[in-house]
Each structure stands twice: as structure tokens, then as C-alpha cells.
N, C-alpha and C positions, 0 to 999 in steps of 0.2 A: 434602341430598346431591346431588351433581351428576348430571345425566342420563347422563353417560358411564359411571358405575358401574352404573347400571341396565342400560344398553345392553350393557355387557360381560357382565353376568350373563345377560340374556335371549338373547344371541347364543352363549352357551357350549354346548358339546356336552352337558354334564351336564344343563342345563335342557331342551335339545331332546329328549334321551332321556327325561327325566322327564315332560315334557309329552306326548310321544307315548304313553308307557306309561299315563299317567293318562287320556288321551283314550280309549284302547282300553278301559281298566278301566270307565270310565263309559258305555261303549257308544255314544259319540258323541252322546249326548243331553244337553240342558240338565238338570241335576239339580233345579233349582228348579221348572221347568215340569213335569218328570216327576212330581215330588211332588204336583202339582196335577192329574195325569191327562192332561197335554198332551204331545204328541210334537213336540218342537222340537229341531232340530239344535244341538249345542253349538258355540260359536265361540271361547271364551276359557277357558283354564285359569287360574283366579283364585286368588290367595293370600288366604285368610281373614284371616290376620294380615298387616298392612301391612309391606312390606319397608322397612327403614330402614338408616341407616349402621351401627347397632348390630347388626343381624341379617342383613345381606346376605351375609355369609360363613358363616352358620350353616346347614348342610344340614338340621338339624332343623326349620328354618323354611322355607327356600327349596325343598327337594326332598322334603319329607315329605308323603306322600299325605293324612295327616290334616289338613294345612293347605291342601289344594287342593279346588276344586270346579269342575266344568265348567259354564259358563254360556253362554247364548245372548247375542247382542249386546245385546238389550233388558235382560235381567237384569243383565248386566255394567254397562251404563250406569246403571241404577237403583242398583246397589250403590255405584258411585263417586259418584253425585250425593248419595246418602244420607249418605255419609261426608265429603262436601265435598272430594273430591280427583279429580284427573284421572288418566287412565291412558294 
């Protein structure tokens, strides 16, 4: 899928609103670090299920809090390296 489709989604008002609301819900802290007892500011609202051409227009994937987690830069980089993809 072209980067333009991703950029269009990530620049959408729907995503910006969802991201801000999820960030607030998570308390601004990295959820993985918090689970380990660490207090680290969150940096990226991450989609647990990878966005693809097949699901980029499905709000049950793109805007669903159950598919999101707030991660610090380090945890986000680890997640993407683990799955062999860039962000």
C-alpha cells in the first residue's frame, strides 16, 4: 500500500481525535513500561493490528481503543523491529 494512504489516515481529524482521546485514557504513560512498574512518558499511539490496504478504512481496526496501546519511543521501536516493519 502506498505511503500516501497511510499519511492521509494519520493526518485525518478522526485519527487525531482518537489519538488524543486514547493518550488521555492511558494517562500519558507507556503502557508496557507501566506494566513493569516503570513511569515512562508515552510517545506513540500504536495499532496492535497492523494497518493494511484491507483494513485502513475499517474504524473497528483503525479507531478502536481495543486495538491501540500507548508506547514510549523505545517500546514502539522494539515492537516494529520485532515484526520486521518500519513506522
